[in-house]
N, C-alpha and C positions, 0 to 999 in steps of 0.2 A: 503494499498499499504506499503510495506517495505521501512525502512529508507535507505538511499542510505549509505553506507560505507565511512568512512572518510578516503581520499587518503593524503600520506603525500604532493603529489603534492598541495592539497587545500590550505596549509601553504607557499607555496612558494612566493606567489605575495603579500600577506599581511606583509610576512618579507622584501622581497624587495624593497616594498615601503617603508617601515620605514625605512631600512638604508638609502636609497636613499635619505630620507628628511633630514637625516643628515650630506649627503655630500659624501656617499661612491657611488663606481660603484659596481655594484654587478651583478655575474654571475651565472647560476647554474650547478651542475654535472661538476665540475673541478677537475679531479683527482678522488681520492676516497671521496670528499666532497660534501654533499647536496647543500650547497650555500657556496660562496666567496665573500667577500665585501673589496674594497681596498680604502684607502683613504691616500692623500700624507702626510707624517709624521708620519703615524699610522702604527700599525703591523696590518696586514691583519686579519679579522674577518671569522672564520668559524663557521657555523649553522648546526646541524643536525636536520633535520625535521623527526618526527614520529607523527604515528597517537596516541599512548599513550606511558606512561611511561614503560620502562621495562629494562631487564639486560642489554640487546644487544644494548640499545641505550646508555648506559652509556659507555659500551666495546667501543664503536664507537668514542664517544665523545674522551674519554682518548686517545685513538689512535690519534685523531686530534691535542692533545697537543703536539705530536712531532712536527707540524707544526707551531704553533701559541700560544701563553697563552692564546688569546682572542677566545676561544671556547665556543659556547651557545649549549644549545639544545633548540627545539620549540616543544611545543604539543598544540592540541585544548584546549582552555578553557572549562572545566566542569562546572556542575552545580549540586548544591546540597550539604548535609553535608559532604558525603563520598569523593566526589571530592575534596572540600574545606581540609579536611584531608590530603588527599595524595598529594593537591599540598603544603602543608606546610612541608610536611615528605620529599618530593622528594628537596623542596628549602635548606632545611638542608641539605642532603646529597651533591646537587650541591655547596653548600659553602664550604663542606669539601672536596671535590674532585677538587677546582677551577674552576669550569664552570659557566656558566652563564645559567640562565633560561627564557625563552620565552614562554607566552600562545597566543593562536591567538582565537578570537571570531570569529567563520566562518560566523556566521550571517551578522557582519558589517565590518569584517576584522582586528578589532581592535586590536593591538599587546601591549602586557603589560609586561614591564622589571621587573622579580620579584628579580633577582640579578645578580650583573656583575661579570665575572671571576676575581678574586682576591687570593693572598695566605692564605690558612687556618691558623688562628692561634688560637687553641682552648681554650676557657677560664673555666679553672678548677673551681668547685664550693669547696671550704674547708670545706664549710657546711656540703655538699653531702659526701664528702671523711669522712669527722669527722663519718657520721650518718652508712656509710658502714664497718668502722671502729670498731665501737661501737659494733656493730651485730655482726661482726666477733667474737670479743673478749668475747660477752657475752653467745654467743650461744657454749653448751657444746657437743662437740664430731664433728661429721660430719653425721648427721642424713637425708641429702637430696642428692639426686643424681643429679649432674649438668646436667642441659637440658631435666629435666622431667616437665611435667604439674606443675604449682604454687598451683593448687588446694591440700589443705591439707598440706601445706608446714609447716614445723615446724621451727620456729620463736623461738629466744631467750625469746621474750615475752608469747609465750605457754610454753615453758621449764619453765619458771618462775612458770605460773600460773599452771603447773602440780607438781613441786615443794611444793607449797601452799596445792594442793590439796593432794598430799602425806603425807604431815605433820599433816593436819586435819584428814586423814584417820586413822594415827595411834593414835593421841592425842585428838580426839575428839574437840568440840568448844574450841577455844583459842585465846586470846588477840592476836589483830594483830601486836602489839610491841614485843610479843614474838615469833610469824610466822617470822616476819623480821629477828629476831635475830639467830632462828635454820637454816632457811633457807638461810639466807644470802641475800634474795632478800630486799632490803632497801624500795622499795616503795609497799611492801606487802599489807599494808591498802589501798591503792588507787586501786591497782590491784583487790583487794577482793572486794572492794566498787564498781568499775565500774562494775564487773561481766560479763565481755564480751561474755564468754563461757557459761555463768548461773551456773558454779558449786559452788558458794558460796552463802550462806545467812546470815543477820546480826541477831545474836540471843540475844545480848546485847549490852550495849554500848562498843563499840570497839572490840566485840568479834565476830568472824564468825565461821561458821560451814559447813559442806556439805548440799548442796541444793540434791533432789532426782537426779537431772540430774548429780550431782557431783558423787553419790555413782555408779550411771550407769558408768561415765569416769573413775574409777576406774579399773572397768572390760576392758572397752573399750581399755583402754591405758595401761593396764598391761604392755608388753613389753616394751614400751618407759619409763615406770615409773621406771623398774628393770635397765635399761641400765642408767635413771639418778641419782638412789640412788647409784650406784657403782661410776659412775663418779663423783657425788657430794654428798658425804653423808651429814647429818644434824651434825650441830656443837653443841655439848653439850646438846644434848637430855635428856630431862629430862624422868622420868618413866611416862608410860601411863597412862592418866589421871590428868596429872600435867600441864595440859595446861589451866587453869582458872586465 
């Protein structure tokens, strides 16, 4: 037997009872609002009821903020990991919009208040901003088209690995300190030791060369290597074979 579709009206009585328990007088379908609650001395409370999160729900709730600052949205409480993730994301959105969020467990009518309406004061992270600006400064050129998939994204780290790759292709196995000097990649030793892309191999104490995968990468990333060498040429590059 098919499960009955959730109706917005199924949320009304549980929310009404919860607000009445807090001393409000509650009435449904007042003007454009699904539910209005009034209590002496307080702003009226408006609740928009929906069977699930949607853009139209937020549009309606924002419109109700022209009537009162105490606007809530109410949706059924779901189960499972996807539902919990959606709830967390929408709670964050409600806080940014100055909306309150209620969920209703239809099995027993339990109403949970996840956040109340209040002015949003964003808390900026200086550490995250610093990482953003550091990545911006280190990235050579503008190799990525904004809005495209993050797969195969060109990062500053990959560009640094490509610089090391290109140098080893020119000089052959080279001491890590010299790789750092000629490429300007200060952490070249750690980068090649971590070998995130599998391009490098240690051939001696502090000396690195290209792995077979690194040799293939020279061909695969030829175009990108060409752009990098033009934008960021090697400093004081010795003659070929002087890397030891």
